[in-house]
TIBASE-631810 format. One line per field, with one value per residue (C-alpha): x, y, z. Coordinates in Angstrom, 1 decimal. Each point is the difference from the previous one (the first is absolute). Example, Ala and Ser with C-alpha at 12.3 -4.5 7.8 and 13.67 -1.06 7.14 Angstrom:
2
east: 12.3/1.4
north: -4.5/3.4
up: 7.8/-0.7
***
This chain:
199
east: 0.1/1.2/-1.5/0.9/-0.2/-0.6/-2.6/-3.3/0.8/1.3/-3.7/-0.4/3.5/0.1/0.2/1.7/-0.7/2.3/-0.7/2.5/-0.5/-1.9/0.9/-0.1/-1.9/-2.9/-3.0/-2.1/-3.0/1.7/1.4/-3.5/-1.5/3.0/-0.3/-1.0/2.4/-0.8/0.7/-2.4/1.4/1.3/2.9/1.8/2.4/0.6/1.1/2.6/4.0/-1.4/1.6/-0.1/2.7/2.1/-2.7/-3.0/-1.5/0.3/3.3/1.6/3.5/1.9/3.4/0.5/1.2/-1.5/1.3/-3.5/1.0/-1.9/-3.5/0.7/0.6/-3.5/-1.7/1.3/-1.5/-3.4/-0.5/0.9/-1.3/-3.1/-0.7/0.5/3.1/-1.5/2.0/3.4/2.3/3.6/3.5/1.6/3.1/2.8/0.0/-3.7/-3.1/-1.4/-3.9/0.3/2.6/-0.1/1.6/0.4/-0.7/0.1/-2.5/-2.6/-0.6/-2.9/-1.2/1.6/-1.6/-1.3/0.7/1.7/0.3/-1.0/-0.2/0.5/-0.1/2.3/1.6/2.5/-0.3/-2.4/1.2/-1.1/1.4/0.0/0.5/2.6/-1.7/-2.5/1.3/3.6/0.6/-1.7/-2.2/-4.0/0.0/3.9/-1.2/0.3/-4.1/-0.6/2.4/-0.8/-4.3/1.4/2.2/-2.9/-2.7/2.3/1.2/-3.9/0.2/2.5/-2.6/-2.7/-1.8/-0.9/-1.8/-2.8/-2.7/0.6/-3.4/-1.5/2.9/3.3/2.9/3.5/-0.5/-1.7/1.5/0.1/2.7/-1.8/-2.9/2.5/0.6/2.5/1.6/0.5/-1.6/-2.8/-3.3/-2.6/-1.5/3.5/0.5/-3.8/1.4/3.3/-2.1/-1.7/2.3/3.1/-2.1
north: -0.1/3.8/2.6/3.4/2.8/3.6/3.1/-0.1/-1.0/-3.7/-0.9/-0.6/-2.1/-3.6/-3.3/-2.6/-3.3/-2.7/-2.8/-1.7/-2.3/0.8/-0.2/-3.8/-0.9/2.9/-0.3/0.2/1.3/2.9/0.5/0.0/3.2/2.0/3.9/1.1/2.7/2.7/-1.5/-2.8/-3.6/-0.4/0.3/-3.3/-2.3/-1.3/3.8/0.3/0.1/-2.8/-3.1/-2.8/0.5/-2.6/0.9/-1.3/3.6/2.3/2.4/2.1/0.2/2.8/1.9/3.6/1.5/3.8/3.4/0.4/-2.5/2.4/-0.8/-3.4/-0.4/2.2/-2.5/-3.2/1.5/1.3/-3.5/-1.8/1.9/-0.3/-3.2/-0.5/-2.5/-3.1/0.2/0.9/2.7/-0.2/0.5/-2.8/-1.5/-0.2/-2.9/-0.4/-0.3/3.9/0.2/4.1/1.8/4.2/1.8/3.5/1.1/3.7/0.3/2.6/-1.8/-2.5/-2.1/2.4/3.4/1.2/-3.6/0.1/-3.4/-3.6/-3.5/-2.5/-4.4/-1.6/-3.2/-0.3/2.9/2.7/3.8/3.1/2.7/3.7/2.8/2.3/2.6/0.8/-1.1/1.6/2.7/3.4/-1.7/-0.2/-2.7/0.3/-0.1/-2.7/-0.2/-0.3/-2.5/-1.6/-0.5/-1.4/-2.7/-0.8/-0.2/-2.0/-2.5/-0.1/-1.4/-2.5/-1.1/-1.2/3.9/1.1/3.5/1.6/2.6/2.6/1.0/-3.0/0.5/1.7/-3.1/0.0/-1.6/2.4/1.0/3.6/1.6/3.2/-2.5/-2.5/0.6/2.5/-2.4/-2.5/-2.6/-2.9/1.4/-1.5/-1.6/-0.9/-2.1/-1.5/-1.0/-1.5/-1.9/-1.2/-1.2/-1.3/-0.9
up: 0.3/-0.8/1.6/-0.8/3.0/-0.9/-0.3/-0.8/-3.4/1.1/1.3/-3.2/-0.6/-1.4/2.6/-1.8/2.5/-0.1/2.1/3.0/2.6/2.9/3.8/1.2/3.0/-0.4/1.8/-3.0/1.2/0.9/-3.5/-1.2/-0.2/-0.7/-0.7/-3.1/-2.5/-1.8/-3.4/1.0/1.3/3.5/2.3/-0.5/1.8/-3.5/-1.0/2.7/0.9/2.9/0.2/2.5/3.1/1.8/2.9/-2.4/0.2/-3.7/0.4/-2.7/0.0/-1.9/-1.0/0.8/-3.3/0.3/1.3/1.9/3.3/2.1/-2.3/-0.2/3.6/0.4/-2.4/1.9/3.3/-1.2/-0.9/2.9/2.7/1.9/-0.6/-3.7/0.6/-1.9/-2.5/1.1/-1.8/0.5/-1.6/-2.1/1.8/-2.4/-2.3/1.0/-2.5/-1.0/-0.9/-0.1/-1.4/1.2/-3.4/-1.4/-3.1/-1.0/-3.2/-1.4/-3.5/-1.3/3.1/2.5/-0.6/3.6/1.5/3.2/0.5/-1.5/1.1/-2.3/0.2/-1.7/0.2/2.7/1.9/-0.7/0.4/1.3/-1.7/1.3/-2.5/0.7/-2.6/2.3/3.8/-0.1/1.7/-1.3/-2.4/-0.2/3.2/0.8/4.1/2.4/0.8/-3.8/-0.7/3.5/-1.3/-3.9/1.9/2.2/-3.0/-1.9/2.8/-0.2/-3.3/0.9/2.5/-2.2/0.4/-3.4/-0.7/2.3/-0.7/2.8/-1.1/2.0/2.9/0.9/-1.0/-0.7/-3.0/-1.8/-3.6/0.4/2.6/0.8/1.8/2.0/3.7/0.8/2.6/-2.9/2.1/-0.5/1.3/1.7/-3.4/-1.1/3.3/-0.2/-4.0/1.7/2.0/-2.6/-2.0/2.6/2.8
***
């Protein structure tokens, strides 16, 4: 799946779906009715970077390749705090398998105009790309708060969450940056959606 995240123009962004193996050991009853998506469909374990960890629960092991480490750390905390620990999000150790790689890009051309970050599912490790063209200091979203919001939104996609409509409820998963929570944290409804998907 490719998820583009930018300004209001990104609301109509194309979302390509790919199938990844779902986390094993999942409670099928809890995953039976995940939240709906703005583009149609529903949140999905199949469209996530989550795999079954050594403890039998879901996890994402990531490798750091971004200059925005503060934003990466914030995103990890935002999706792990206050009862959102069903999926472990942790740095991959040296030589350990990696499900998610954080990368920087610096693009404004086709496919990247007003796009601050993307989560992409691909063979091997999925990627979250943070776009320096908009997130570097002095740029349109070149402040700590904005970078944290973008990183947390993209990590939400890695957890299997699709774009939602903020017209229905406040959400960190809206495609329009202007409607996202300024603290870059999952809202009460995002937390309910997390538990619908992951237990």
